[in-house]
C-alpha positions as CSV (number, residue, x, y, z in Angstrom):
1,Q,49.7,-71.4,-156.0
2,F,46.4,-70.3,-154.4
3,R,44.8,-69.9,-150.9
4,L,41.2,-70.9,-150.8
5,A,38.9,-69.9,-148.0
6,V,35.2,-70.1,-146.8
7,N,33.8,-67.3,-144.6
8,S,30.6,-67.0,-142.7
9,G,30.3,-63.3,-142.3
10,S,33.7,-62.0,-141.1
11,T,34.6,-65.4,-139.6
12,E,36.8,-67.7,-141.6
13,S,35.3,-71.2,-141.4
14,G,38.2,-72.9,-143.1
15,Y,41.0,-72.5,-145.6
16,S,43.4,-74.6,-147.7
17,V,46.5,-73.7,-149.8
18,T,47.3,-75.5,-153.1
19,S,50.9,-76.2,-153.9
20,G,53.1,-77.6,-156.6
21,S,52.8,-77.3,-160.4
22,A,50.1,-79.9,-161.2
23,T,47.2,-78.8,-163.3
24,G,43.6,-79.9,-163.0
25,I,41.6,-80.3,-159.8
26,Q,44.0,-80.2,-156.8
27,A,43.9,-82.5,-153.8
28,E,43.8,-79.6,-151.4
29,Q,40.3,-78.5,-150.5
30,V,38.4,-76.6,-147.9
31,G,36.1,-78.8,-145.9
32,P,33.9,-80.6,-145.5
33,L,32.5,-77.9,-143.2
34,P,29.2,-77.8,-141.3
35,V,26.9,-75.1,-142.7
36,I,23.5,-73.8,-142.0
37,Q,20.6,-74.1,-144.5
38,G,19.7,-70.7,-146.0
39,N,22.8,-69.0,-144.8
40,T,25.2,-67.2,-147.2
41,Y,28.9,-68.0,-147.2
42,T,31.7,-66.3,-149.0
43,V,34.1,-68.6,-151.1
44,S,37.3,-66.8,-152.0
45,E,40.7,-67.4,-153.7
46,T,43.9,-65.3,-153.4
47,M,47.4,-66.0,-154.3
48,A,49.3,-68.0,-151.6
49,L,52.2,-66.5,-149.8
50,G,55.3,-66.9,-151.9
51,S,53.5,-67.2,-155.2
52,T,55.4,-65.5,-158.0
53,S,52.4,-64.7,-160.1
54,P,49.8,-62.0,-159.4
55,V,46.1,-63.1,-159.4
56,S,45.7,-60.9,-162.4
57,A,47.8,-63.4,-164.4
58,Y,44.8,-65.7,-164.4
59,A,41.2,-65.7,-165.7
60,S,39.3,-67.3,-162.8
61,T,35.8,-68.7,-162.6
62,L,33.9,-70.1,-159.6
63,V,31.1,-72.7,-160.0
64,C,29.2,-74.1,-157.1
65,T,26.8,-77.0,-157.3
66,S,24.5,-78.9,-154.9
67,G,22.8,-82.2,-155.8
68,G,23.5,-81.7,-159.5
69,T,22.1,-78.2,-159.6
70,T,24.3,-75.2,-160.3
71,L,23.9,-72.6,-157.6
72,T,24.0,-68.8,-158.1
73,V,27.3,-67.3,-157.1
74,A,26.7,-63.6,-156.3
75,A,29.4,-60.9,-156.5
76,G,32.3,-61.5,-154.2
77,G,31.8,-65.3,-154.2
78,K,28.7,-65.3,-152.0
79,V,26.8,-68.6,-152.1
80,T,23.6,-69.4,-150.3
81,I,23.2,-73.0,-148.9
82,P,20.0,-74.6,-150.2
83,N,17.1,-75.2,-147.8
84,V,17.3,-78.9,-148.3
85,S,18.1,-81.4,-145.5
86,G,21.6,-82.8,-145.9
87,A,22.5,-80.4,-148.7
88,S,26.1,-80.6,-149.8
89,V,27.7,-77.8,-151.7
90,N,30.8,-78.2,-153.9
91,C,32.6,-75.1,-155.3
92,I,35.4,-75.3,-157.9
93,F,37.6,-72.4,-159.0
94,T,39.1,-72.8,-162.5
95,N,42.1,-70.7,-163.3
96,S,43.4,-70.2,-166.8
97,P,46.8,-68.5,-167.2
98,L,46.7,-65.3,-169.2
99,V,50.4,-65.4,-169.9
100,A,52.0,-67.4,-172.7
101,N,55.8,-67.8,-173.0
102,V,57.4,-67.6,-176.4
103,T,61.0,-68.9,-176.5
104,I,63.3,-68.8,-179.6
105,N,66.3,-71.1,-179.2
106,K,69.2,-70.6,-181.7
107,Q,71.3,-73.7,-182.3
108,M,74.1,-74.2,-184.9
109,Q,75.4,-77.5,-186.3
110,D,78.8,-78.3,-187.6
111,I,79.5,-78.6,-191.4
112,N,78.2,-82.2,-191.3
113,G,74.8,-81.1,-189.8
114,Q,75.6,-82.6,-186.4
115,N,76.7,-81.5,-182.9
116,A,74.0,-78.8,-182.5
117,Q,75.2,-76.2,-179.9
118,P,73.3,-73.2,-178.5
119,R,74.5,-69.9,-179.9
120,Q,74.8,-66.6,-178.0
121,G,74.7,-63.2,-179.6
122,W,72.2,-63.7,-182.5
123,T,69.5,-61.2,-183.0
124,V,66.1,-62.9,-183.2
125,G,62.6,-61.4,-183.1
126,A,59.0,-62.2,-182.3
127,A,55.8,-60.2,-182.9
128,A,52.3,-61.0,-181.7
129,T,49.4,-60.2,-184.0
130,A,45.9,-60.3,-182.4
131,T,42.5,-58.8,-182.6
132,P,42.7,-55.3,-180.9
133,G,42.2,-55.8,-177.1
134,S,43.2,-59.5,-177.1
135,V,46.8,-59.0,-176.1
136,A,47.3,-56.7,-173.1
137,S,51.1,-56.6,-173.3
138,T,54.3,-58.2,-174.5
139,S,57.3,-58.3,-172.3
140,P,59.9,-57.3,-173.2
141,S,58.2,-54.8,-175.5
142,S,61.1,-54.9,-177.9
143,A,60.5,-56.8,-181.2
144,T,64.0,-58.2,-181.2
145,Q,66.4,-59.6,-178.6
146,T,69.9,-61.1,-178.6
147,T,70.2,-64.7,-177.7
148,D,71.7,-65.5,-174.3
149,A,74.4,-68.1,-173.4
150,N,71.8,-70.9,-173.8
151,G,70.8,-69.6,-177.2
152,D,67.4,-68.4,-175.9
153,A,65.4,-65.2,-176.3
154,V,62.1,-65.2,-174.3
155,W,58.9,-63.1,-174.6
156,N,55.9,-63.2,-172.3
157,V,52.6,-62.4,-174.0
158,T,49.8,-61.4,-171.6
159,F,46.3,-61.9,-172.9
160,A,43.2,-59.8,-172.0
161,S,41.0,-62.9,-171.4
162,S,41.2,-66.7,-171.5
163,S,39.5,-66.8,-174.9
164,S,42.0,-64.4,-176.5
165,T,44.4,-65.7,-179.2
166,A,47.3,-64.3,-181.1
167,T,49.5,-65.3,-184.0
168,V,53.2,-65.0,-183.1
169,A,55.7,-64.6,-186.0
170,V,59.3,-65.3,-185.2
171,H,62.4,-64.3,-187.2
């Protein structure tokens, strides 16, 4: 999944690596770490070693709060610790996948409408229709494919942003 880090200048103060396939807030976190009031720290996120997806496959946001107040996060994930005794800062990255998988599965039944079995060699198709700029790419780019031994044909639709949508027509 992701490698999270907190830096003070060029010194890494702490890091953590998320793992598994769970969604939502992960158990892994950086800290708690001692910080200095008024100092600026850099909070960052990169893909963990061994991750199969690039960071560009996600729309990411970073929100930092302290005492119920949302803090300003400057470019590059820079956050200034409030000048308040005992201030505690909590930062959360939210990652929304920008890739949707579309799978067509071809099955055939016997003459009695039973015993469904996957069928290889059928030509099936899928086409995404979206507002221009909403869909960045479709892979494979071919509108039709031949089903594999499991009866499957798979397309990956990559969206331009987490709010993009598309209608997918299959045939």
